[in-house]
N, C-alpha and C positions, 0 to 999 in steps of 0.2 A: 564505645562508636567513633567514627575516624573524625576527626575536627572540622572535615567539610560537610560532613551530616550534620553535627551539630550547630554549625553556621545556618546549615538553611533552615532548618526545625523554629530557629532562635528568630532570622528573620521571617518565616510565615508566621510566629506569634506575633510577633510587631505590626505585622497587618495587616494581621486579623483583629487586633486593637483598634488597630485605624480604622479598619471597614466598620467594626461593629460600634464606632464613635464610643470608645472607651475613654479612651483623651479626651474628648471632648467633653464626656460628664463629669471625669474629672477635673476638667480646668472651671466648669460652671458650679461645681460642687464645693472647688476652691473659693473662688470669689463670693459666691453665696454664705460660705460660712463664716468668711472672715469676715463681710458684713453685717452677719448674724452675731458674730463673736463681739466686735465692735461696740454692736447699739446695745446688746444683753451688758457691756461694760457701762454704758454712758448711762444706760437709763436703772441701772443697778444704785450708780453712784448717788444720781436724784432722789432715790429712795431713803428711808429714815434707818434704813442697815450701818451699822457699823463699817468704819473701815475694813474691818477685818472680815467681818460677813460679805460685804460687797465683793471685795477679793475673790472669798473663795466660791462664791456664785458665779463671778465668772471665770472662773478655771473649771468650776463642774460642766458650765457650757461650750468650753474649747473643749474638754475631754468629749462630752456627746457627738460633739459633730468630729473630731478627729474620728471617736468611732463609726463614725455614717457612715466615712468615708469610702470602707472596703464594701461596706453595704453596699453602697450607690455602685461601686463599679462593677459586683460583682452581678447587680442587677443589670447594667447596662452590658454584659456580656450578655444573660443570659436570656431577656428578651429581645434584643439584635434590632433595639425599636432604630427607626428610619422615619425621614419627613414624608417621602414619598410611600408607604404604604405598611397596612399594620404589624403588628409584633407578630413571629407565627411561629410554630414549633420545630425545633431541631429536626434534623435529618432522623429517619429509620435507621436502625442495625439491628444485629442480629440479636443482640447484648446491649439493650440501652443503657444499660450502666457502665459500658465501654467505648460507648459513643462518641465520638469526635465532632458534636454536634456545629454544622452552618447552616446557612439560610438552605430549604429548599422552595426558599421565593418562586414563580415562574418568573425563566428570562423572559424580557422583550422582543418582540421582534418577529419576523414571521417565519413557522417552520422553512419553507423555499428556501429563508438564507443560513439556516441551519449549519455549521461546519464545524467539525471536529477532529483534532491530530488526540492518539492515544500516544504516550509516549513509553518506550518502555519499560516493564514498572522493572524496581532496583530489584536485588534479589541479595537480602538482609539473614541467609541462612546462616550458619553457622559453618555447613558443607558449602564451598562453592561448588562442588559437584550437581545441586540442587538448582542449577543457573535455569536449567530444561524448565522447570517448573515456572521462575516466572515471564520467563520465552512465551510459552506456551499459550499462558494466561491471557497475555497480551495479546497474542493473536488471534484467540478466540473470545477475545471480547472485542476485539477490531475486527474479526468476521465476520459477530454478530449484529453488531451496528451497520457491515455492510452491507446488509441486506434490505437496510431501510431506504427506500426510495427519497425520502425527504429529508435523508440526511447528506451531508459530505464528509465522508471519512478520511481522510490523508494516507496513504497505505505507511504499511511497515518498515519499507525500505528507508521513505525522506523522512520516518518518525526515528527512526535508530541514527541518520546522519546527525540530528540536529539535536536529539540526547548526546552523543560524544561531545557534541561540538560546546557545550554546557554553555549556550545563550540565554538569556531570561526569557519568561515566557512572554512579556509583548516583543521580544526580536521574534519568537518562535512564529507568532501570530502573524507578524505580519511577511513574512519568507514562505510560508505554505497558505496563506492568504487564508486564516481562519479564525473563526471566532473565540471557539472554547477549546481547551484543553485537558487531559484527562492526563494523572499522573500518579503515580503509588507505588509502595513495595507487596512482596511477598515473604513473611517468614517460615520453615518452615523445618519444625526440630522434632524428630519420629515423627509419629503422625498429629500432630500437633499443629494447626495450620492459622498464621494470620493473613489476611490481604486488606492492605489501607487503600484508600483511594481517595482520590478529589478533585474537584470540577472548578475551573478558572477561567475566570471570562480574559480571555490573551488582552485584549485592549486595555483592560483599566485595573488588572493585574487581581481583580478580585473574587475571594473563593466564593464561588456556590454553591458546592455542597462538597461537605465530607463525610467520610464512613470507615468504621472498623470491622471488620468481621474476623472473630474467633471460633476457632472447631477443629474438627479435623480431615482428614485428605476425604472422609466418607461426604464431608460435603462443601469439597468443591464447584461439584455441579451449580449446586442452590445459592454459593456466594457469586461465580461467572455469572445466572440470570440475577440477581437482583442490583450487582453494579449495573448491568446492560439496562434492568429495567428502570432504574431508578433514574440514568442518563434522561432516557427517553420521557421519565417525568417531567424530568426538573425544566428540559428542555423544550419540554410540550410539545414533543414532535409527534405526529399524525402518522401511526400507525395502521394497515390494512388486518382486518382478520388474521392471514393467511401470513402475514409477518409477524405477529404477535406469538400466530402458534411455533414459528420457524426459531422467535426467539427465544425460547423455552425448552425449545425438544432439544433432549441430552442422547450426544454422538452414539452413548455405549455406556452400561451399568456397571461393570468390571472397573475398579477400579486400578488393578494391575493393569489392565489391559490398553485404560485411559491412559496411563503411564510412558507405556512403547508407543505410545498414539503420538504422545507430545517428544517425545526423543525421538522421535523418527522423519517428526515434520523439522527439529533442531537438526540435522543431519543432512536433511534433502534438499535445505537451502542453502549447500552452501555448494551442493552441483557436481564433485568432485566424483571421481568415480567408485574409490573405494566407501566417500560417504555416503551415496547412493544404497551402495552394498549395505552398508551399516543401516539405513534408514529401513530396507525390503527385512531385513534380518529384525529390526523391532517390530513391523509390523505384520509379518508374520506371526512371530511371538503372541502378538494381539488376537490376531484370531482364530491363534488357538485355544484362545481365551473364549472367546465371544462368539464364533461358529460366523457364519456369514455375516459381515454388516457390513451394511452400504458405504457409510463413512470409511473404515479400516481397508474394505475393495476398491473405493474410487482412490486413493493412498496406495493401496499399490499399482492400479494401473497410472497412475503421474510416474510413480518412481520407475516403470519401464518405458514409457513415452519418453522420458528423459537420458533411461540410456538408449534409446532409440536415437535421441536429437543428437545426442554425442556421436556416432555416425555407429556404432558398435555393430556386429551386426552376424557375432558367432552363436546369437538364438534369435530365436524371433520373437524378439523385442517386440516389436508392432503389435504383433496376434496376440501377444501375450498383455500387451495394453489393452488392447480392445477386449479382451477374455472378461478381465479385471474391471473394466468401466460398464459394461455391460450387464455383470452378473450387480453391481451396483444400484445400476437404474430399477433389475428389475423386483430391489427390495425398497428403493426411492426414487420413483421416477424421475423428480425435481433434483435428482443433488448436483447441486451447481461445479464442483470438482470432476464426477461422472463426465458429464456435458462438456466442461474444459479439455478434456483427454480426448474425448472423441472429436470434439473440432479440432483439437489438433493434428491427431492421427491419421484424418481426410483430407487436411492440406500435405503432411508427411508422406503421407506413404498407399491410403487407402483413396488417393485420388478421385475423391468427388468432391467437387465445391463447393456445391447444393448442401449434401449435410453438410460441412465444415462450418456454412454458414448457419442450417438452421441448427448445429447444438450448441454453437458460439452463444447464439441469439437467445435459446433455451438456457442458458447458464448466465448471461448477465443480467434475466427478466428474476432470476432469483440474488444474481448476487451483484447488484450495477458497479458498486468500486471495485474489483477485483483487476489490480495492476495486469499482470499473466492473461486474466483471459480478455482483457483489453487490447493487449500486443497481438495478439492470435486473430481476435478481430478487425483490426487496422491493416493487417499482410492479407484476411479474407476477400474483407471489400475492397482492397488496393486489385488485385487480382481478378474480380466480378467488375471492373470498369463505376463502383459505386463512390466516387473520387468526394462528393462532397461529404457524403456521411463518416469514409475515414476521415477526411478533414477536421469533421466536429469529434469524432472518437479520438484523433489525437489530442486535438486543446482538451479533452475532458483526463487526456492519461496524463498529460504533463500538469493539470490543474489537481489531480487528485495524488502524483509521485514527481513532483519538481522535482526532487535534487537526485532522482535517481537516472544514472546515466539513460540506461535502455530508453527513457521518456524522450531524453535528447536525443536520441539514437531514431529513433521512431518519425522526430518531428522533421528530421532530413531526407528520412525513408518518404514520406509524405511531399515533400518539395522535388524528390527525381520525380515522384509519381505526377506529379501537376506539371514539372519542368522549368522549376525554381532551383533551378540549379546550384548557384550561388545560395540558398539558404542548405541544402545538400549537404555543401561546403562546407560551410561554418560548422551546422551540429556533427559533423560528423570528424571533424577536427575538434571538437569539446568532447566527443566520445573516446577517441584515440589521446588525446591527453589522459583520459581516466584508467587508463587502461594497459598492462603493461605491455612490451616492445611484442610484437609476434601472435596478438591476440585477435580478435575481432577487428577492432578500433582500428588496428593499423591497416587493415586487409580493404575495409570500405570507407577511409579514406581516402586511400587510395584511389579507390575506385572510382570514389566524388569526384578528385580531382582530375581521372583520366577522363568523367565526362565534359567537364569544360575547358579541355584541349590545353592542360598542363599535363602534360607526359612525359614530360622530365623529373619533374616532382614529384609522380606517384609513382616510378619505376625507384625512386632513391629510398622511399618509405621501402618496397618492397625487397629491394636489393639490402638493406641495413638493419631491418626488421626480421624479416625468414629466409633458413637454409634450407636449403636443398634437403638434409636431415630430419627436419620439421614432419610429425607427421599426424592426422588429423585433416576434419574440413577441411578450417578458417585457412590453412599451410598449400591442401589441394586449390580452395578458391584463389590464391593469390600466384598460385603458379598456372591457372588459369587467365589470369589477368595477365602476371609477367609475359607469359606467353601472346597472347592477343594486342598485347602494344608491341610487342615484334614482329606482328603478321604472322603468326608463326601456327598456323593452322594443328597441321601436323605435331608440335608440340601439344598440342592443348587436347585433341584426341588420344594421343600416349597416356596425358593426367588422367582421363575421362577410365580409358580404360584399363588401365592401373589398378584401380579399384575403388577410385570413388562417382563412377557411374552411378551402382546400383541405387545411393541416396541421393546422386543431382536427378536420376530420371524419375525417381519417385517423389522429389518435395516440388510442388511444381512452382511458389519463389525462385527457389535454386535454377530449373530450369529454365526457367522465362531470364534467369540470369548469364546463363549460359549462352542462351541463344543471343543474347546482345554481344557478348564476348564473341562470338564466331562472326558479327554486323562488323566488330571492331576490327577483325581479323581479314577483312575483306573476301573469307570463305564463304561463295554463294552456298552453293551444293548446302553446306554444314547447318547456313543458317535456317534456309530454308526444311530442313527436316525438322529442326530444333523446332521449327514455328511451328510445323504438323503438329507437333506431337503433343505442346502446350494448347494450342487451341483445341486438339483431340483430349485435352485433361479438364478445358472448361475456363481455361484461360483468356477474357473478351473485354479486357482494357483498351479498347481501341484509342485511343485518347492517349495515353502511354505508349502503346508501341508503336503509331504508326504519325504521331508528331512531338511528343515531348520526348523519346529519347535520340539524340541526336547521329548513334550508328545504324538504328535499324531503319528507321525513319527515310534512309538514305534510299533504301530499298524503294522506294516508291515510287511510282514509272513504270516500273518492272511488272511484267502482265500476271505471274505466277506468284510474287509477295502481291499486287493489288487484288488481286481474286483472295487471297488467305486475311489479307487487311479488310476485306469488305466482309466476308465470313465473319469476322469477329467484330465488323461494328452490326451486322445485323442479332449477332447476339447478345449485344452489347445494349440495342435498342429495347430487342424481346425482355429482356430484364428490366427496363424502365423505359419506357416509352417517353417519359418525360425531358429525358437526353437529348430526343431528336435532333429537335431546335436550338440544340448546346452546338 
């Protein structure tokens, strides 16, 4: 066992002794025992016993008191007596003899205040290659609990950051603004499986519940369900019947297919081309064993959507993603990942903002705490001009995933949409610092600087961090911004014609980005052309386009632009009549 792990176990044991009042019982017992021994010695001295007999009697009393000390300590541990509540039975376990029992007392406080982070489970299997199982189980438990509307669950990304930091439970609770922390471990040897989990109250470091599950891989679904259900019971979280059903729904019965699925999830999170290809292979292997399974089909759709999002166009990745998402929904009409994929696709290439909003809302109805879905929801709301909802959703994203750089970027994006351009600069600069040179953070930091007129600083970032040989969508966006800063409309059009145009025109958010850059370049005709196109695709955020964007809003007063702005305003009001007075 690693020294750090041993120290951690000792620390938890000592904390548990304190929580169960074992120290207090020991001190009280010692004081009382000493008093009894002294009293017995005095009484025996007054009796008619001989000195030798009195001494022997006193020694017997002392021995009995000493023998009673461990009994008292064991009882203090077992009954977990507290002044504020009666003794309770220990936690349930799949094997009662192996339970590491801690109190299952209900946790005080409103269920709506319940918030939790599930730290990545430790892989303590002899084979490091089994780490996928610990990662997968952590994600599955997180996903299960994320379906509960009365429980706020911090996302995996922020949980992973703090797990790696080695910070203590109280610090984690403060930094994530959560009340409870779940931690555990997974040990796999052959088919034998052991899962341990413990729930800790962050502000007091009090261990509320702990269990150890021993079984085989065949028991893995039951173990996951038990962990999730135990947390719901201990926290007294209210759940609706449909939430309870989903909490116990098993994604598939074939264990080998489930292993392929977990490995695919681990690969797809990395997001690079080769990793996505590996994830696709795992998912197809799982599909070969299960047939048409809703979870696997949604996973395949997600991988294809990420190929499309990367700008790849050697296959019809949008079509493939849509096909598999729809097959998933034919089996499970409420599958949240399938709805998320379609919500993304209707922004990315299928060009129907209403259907994007519809599918993203359906996804969040089932899985309200999914950061990926929330990110696309924020973008869809921004395009529709639902700025208050967008701001609320962005705040929710930051609350759920405060340490993910994407959450920071989305806060900046909200600033851009609503006209708080300084907030946009600060957030994009922070995002920029978290990424290597030449990635999205670099480009959008430069863009944020350009929006407030800091053109020289924007040029410096683009010059230093991008080269003419870079390939991909982000370098193309950087080249478009560089040309716009030099008012080189022909240079911008050359970038579009070189291959980026297909994705730029089919992605409503990026199409509006290009529209504003043509306005920066003072290319009136091209700006008109692109503005007509984005309005035709459903863009209707009138305040953003006509008031908050410093480049596009300069065309107010131009009759052709005013006609388009008015068309946009009418669509914006029709979508939400309450905004007419704002």
